[in-house]
C-alpha positions in Angstrom: -60.1 29.2 -10.8 -56.9 31.0 -11.6 -57.5 33.8 -9.6 -56.0 31.8 -6.6 -52.9 31.1 -8.0 -50.2 32.6 -7.3 -46.5 32.5 -8.1 -43.9 32.2 -5.0 -42.1 35.4 -4.2 -41.5 37.5 -1.2 -45.3 39.4 -1.9 -46.9 36.4 -2.1 -45.7 34.9 0.8 -47.0 38.1 2.4 -49.7 37.9 1.0 -50.5 34.3 2.1 -49.6 35.0 5.7 -52.2 38.2 5.6 -54.2 35.5 4.5 -53.6 32.9 7.0 -54.1 35.9 9.8 -57.3 37.1 8.4 -58.9 33.5 8.2 -58.2 32.7 5.2 -57.3 29.4 3.2 -53.6 28.5 2.0 -52.5 26.2 -0.5 -48.9 25.5 -0.5 -46.2 22.9 -1.4 -44.0 21.1 0.5 -41.6 18.4 -0.2 -44.4 15.2 0.2 -47.7 16.8 -1.4 -49.2 20.3 -1.7 -50.9 21.0 1.6 -54.5 22.9 2.2 -53.3 25.3 5.1 -55.1 27.7 7.9 -54.6 29.3 11.2 -54.3 26.0 13.6 -55.1 28.6 16.7 -58.4 30.1 14.7 -61.5 27.2 15.0 -63.4 29.1 11.7 -60.8 28.9 9.6 -59.7 25.1 10.2 -63.5 23.8 9.8 -63.2 25.8 6.5 -60.6 23.1 5.6 -63.1 20.1 6.5 -65.5 22.1 3.9 -63.2 22.6 1.4 -62.1 19.0 1.1 -65.4 17.2 2.1 -63.3 15.9 5.1 -64.7 13.9 8.2 -64.8 16.4 11.4 -63.2 13.3 13.7 -60.1 13.0 11.3 -57.1 15.1 12.6 -55.1 17.4 10.9 -51.6 18.2 11.1 -49.9 20.8 12.1 -46.9 22.5 10.1 -44.4 24.6 12.2 -41.5 26.8 11.2 -39.2 24.7 13.5 -38.4 22.6 16.0 -38.3 24.8 18.9 -42.4 25.0 17.9 -43.1 21.6 19.3 -43.5 22.8 22.5 -46.3 25.0 21.8 -48.2 22.0 20.6 -46.7 19.3 22.9 -45.8 18.7 26.4 -44.4 15.5 28.3 -42.4 14.9 24.6 -39.9 11.1 25.2 -36.5 12.0 23.9 -36.8 9.5 21.7 -39.5 11.8 19.3 -36.4 14.6 20.1 -34.2 12.7 18.4 -36.6 12.3 15.4 -37.1 15.7 15.7 -33.6 17.0 15.5 -32.4 14.2 12.8 -35.4 14.8 10.5 -36.8 17.9 10.4 -37.1 19.9 8.3 -38.4 16.9 6.4 -40.9 14.4 5.5 -42.3 12.7 8.7 -44.8 14.2 11.2 -44.6 13.3 15.1 -47.7 12.1 17.3 -47.7 14.3 21.1 -49.4 14.8 23.5 -51.3 17.5 23.2 -50.8 20.7 25.0 -53.4 23.0 25.6 -52.8 25.2 22.6 -53.9 22.4 20.6 -57.7 22.5 20.1 -60.2 19.5 19.7 -61.2 21.4 16.0 -57.1 20.5 15.2 -56.5 16.8 16.7 -60.3 15.5 16.6 -61.8 15.1 19.8 -58.2 13.0 20.8 -55.8 13.8 23.8 -53.0 13.8 20.7 -51.7 16.0 18.1 -49.7 15.4 15.1 -47.0 17.6 14.3 -44.3 18.6 11.2 -41.7 20.9 9.4 -41.9 20.8 6.1 -38.4 21.0 4.2 -39.8 22.9 1.1 -38.3 26.7 0.9 -41.8 28.4 -0.2 -43.5 25.9 2.8 -40.9 27.8 5.6 -41.0 31.0 4.1 -44.2 31.2 4.8 -44.4 29.3 8.3 -41.8 31.8 9.3 -43.4 34.8 8.0 -46.7 33.5 9.5 -44.7 32.9 13.1 -44.0 36.4 13.0 -46.9 37.6 12.6 -47.2 36.1 16.0 -48.8 33.0 14.7 -48.3 29.4 15.9 -48.8 27.0 13.8 -50.6 25.9 10.1 -52.7 22.9 9.9 -52.9 21.1 6.9 -54.0 18.1 5.4 -53.4 17.8 1.7 -55.0 20.1 -0.8 -57.5 17.8 -2.2 -61.1 16.7 -1.8 -61.0 13.7 0.7 -60.1 10.2 -0.3 -59.0 11.8 -3.5 -54.9 11.7 -5.1 -52.8 14.0 -3.1 -52.1 17.3 -5.3 -47.7 17.3 -6.3 -48.4 20.4 -8.2 -50.3 23.3 -7.8 -52.5 22.9 -11.2 -53.5 19.7 -9.1 -55.0 21.6 -6.3 -56.3 24.7 -8.9 -58.3 21.2 -10.5 -59.4 19.8 -7.0 -60.3 22.7 -5.6 -60.6 25.8 -7.4 -64.5 25.3 -7.2 -64.7 25.2 -3.3 -62.1 28.0 -2.7 -63.5 31.8 -1.4 -61.8 35.2 -2.6 -59.1 35.8 -0.3 -57.6 32.4 -0.4 -54.1 31.8 -1.8 -52.6 28.8 -4.3 -49.0 29.4 -3.6 -47.2 27.4 -7.1 -43.4 25.6 -5.7 -43.7 24.0 -8.6 -43.2 19.7 -8.5 -43.3 18.1 -4.9 -39.8 16.1 -4.6 -40.8 13.4 -2.8 -44.6 12.6 -4.0 -46.0 10.7 -1.0 -47.2 12.1 1.9 -44.8 11.9 5.3 -44.4 8.8 7.6 -46.4 9.3 10.3 -45.3 8.0 14.2 -46.7 7.6 17.3 -44.4 9.0 19.8 -47.1 8.5 23.0 -45.6 5.4 23.7 -41.9 3.8 24.9 -40.7 3.4 21.4 -42.1 4.8 17.9 -44.7 3.3 16.6 -45.4 3.9 12.2 -49.0 4.9 11.7 -48.0 5.8 8.3 -45.2 4.8 6.2 -43.4 7.5 4.3 -40.0 8.6 3.2 -38.1 8.1 6.4 -38.3 4.5 6.7 -38.2 2.0 10.0 -34.6 1.7 9.6 -34.1 5.6 9.8 -36.1 5.7 12.7 -34.0 2.8 14.5 -30.9 4.6 13.3 -32.1 7.7 14.6 -33.5 6.6 18.3 -31.3 3.0 18.8 -35.1 1.3 19.8 -36.8 -1.0 17.8 -39.7 0.6 15.8 -43.3 -1.0 15.9 -45.1 -1.0 13.0 -49.0 -0.3 13.7 -51.3 -3.5 13.3 -54.6 -1.7 13.3 -54.1 2.1 14.3 -55.8 3.2 17.9 -54.7 6.8 17.0 -57.1 8.2 13.9 -54.0 10.0 11.8 -54.3 11.5 8.0 -54.3 8.6 5.2 -55.3 6.0 7.9 -58.7 4.8 6.3 -58.6 1.5 4.0 -59.6 3.4 1.4 -57.9 6.3 0.1 -55.7 8.2 -2.7 -58.2 7.2 -5.0 -58.4 8.4 -8.6 -61.7 8.0 -10.2 -60.1 4.9 -13.0 -60.0 1.7 -11.2 -56.9 0.5 -9.6 -56.1 -3.1 -9.9 -52.4 -4.4 -8.3 -50.0 -6.9 -10.5 -52.0 -7.9 -13.1 -50.8 -8.2 -16.8 -52.6 -5.2 -18.0 -54.6 -4.9 -21.4 -55.3 -3.0 -24.1 -57.1 0.1 -23.7 -55.8 -0.4 -19.9 -53.6 2.4 -18.1 -50.1 0.9 -16.3 -47.9 1.8 -14.3 -44.6 0.0 -13.6 -40.6 0.3 -13.0 -38.9 0.7 -16.7 -37.7 -2.8 -16.8 -40.6 -3.8 -17.1 -42.5 -3.5 -20.5 -45.7 -2.7 -21.9 -48.4 -4.8 -23.7 -49.8 -4.3 -27.1 -52.5 -1.2 -26.7 -51.5 -0.7 -23.3 -51.4 3.2 -22.3 -48.0 3.8 -19.9 -48.8 6.3 -17.7 -45.4 5.9 -15.7 -41.7 4.0 -16.1 -40.2 4.8 -13.2 -36.4 4.0 -13.2 -36.3 3.9 -9.1 -38.0 3.7 -6.1 -37.6 7.2 -5.2 -38.7 8.7 -8.7 -41.6 5.5 -8.5 -43.0 7.7 -5.4 -42.4 11.1 -7.4 -44.3 10.3 -9.8 -47.1 8.2 -9.0 -50.2 10.7 -7.8 -49.9 12.4 -10.6 -49.4 9.3 -13.3 -53.1 8.6 -11.4 -54.3 11.6 -12.2 -53.4 11.7 -15.8 -55.3 8.3 -16.4 -58.2 10.6 -15.4 -57.4 13.4 -17.4 -57.0 10.6 -20.4 -60.3 9.2 -19.4 -59.0 5.7 -18.4 -61.5 3.1 -16.7 -58.1 0.9 -15.4 -55.1 1.6 -14.1 -53.3 -1.1 -13.6 -50.3 -0.8 -11.4 -47.0 -3.8 -10.8 -45.9 -2.8 -7.3 -42.3 -2.5 -6.5 -40.4 -5.0 -4.4 -38.6 -4.1 -1.4 -38.2 -1.9 1.9 -37.2 1.9 1.8 -39.9 4.2 0.0 -41.3 1.2 -1.3 -43.3 0.0 1.8 -44.8 3.3 1.6 -45.8 3.4 -2.1 -47.6 0.0 -1.8 -49.5 1.5 1.3 -50.6 4.4 -0.8 -51.8 1.8 -4.0 -53.6 -0.7 -1.4 -55.5 2.1 -0.5 -55.9 3.1 -4.2 -57.1 0.0 -4.8 -59.8 -0.1 -2.8 -61.5 2.8 -4.5 -63.3 5.7 -2.2 
């Protein structure tokens, strides 16, 4: 499987750009999680993303671009508050759902009249996107680089473990180290009069209101299909149980000030909510690597990124 893995340097970015131009797949790091990318204008290449992931064909992808100027290629009738959000938080862990332009094909949008666009904040991702655009590309469609419904990868090794058996000659995995944020981007619906959070993330309700001056809606039953919105998602093989006392032999993830009982296998003890988000998926993967049947997680309280952590844990607890 390691034949796909490439340490990031100038030649690797060149190889990855060529792979995208030639219809191949490239897994690359972002600040949130690793993505599995293809030329967003190449229907056959995008179809391979769905095949490799085992992803439902009506589940839309997010288009990654090198700068906010790329939004104009993929969207039309963009409201002023969306421009404000892009100026304030791009590059960054935020996806904007906007009315799609003619460039956005049904094979990217899941047949919807909207498209998700993001500028990631990672030097490897930005280097790849800039090189791809210089080579004539318009954007890279990329969901998380894992099998559908599984825990998102935050390291290149996790991508290799997940997808190595499904990739082909000409595909690449760029190793840019562990991801800084660790949970997927905030998804904001920008098709109405006010921003609506469809998936929580590191860009919080308070930050969105501060940028736009508008009251922020939070989706209750998502009308627009977006990544990571299914009731069960982000699930390891182990059963995830929330807010219970762990028993001997069970895995445990909790803030550092919460003690483990005798015989409990401590998978992570973060000291901050940001650290909790950053290590969550690797801790869930560690449970599977150790063959654990159950992982107990004490959910962090409060607002900010803790809301996103609880969202992912609640979906993980429902299994596949």
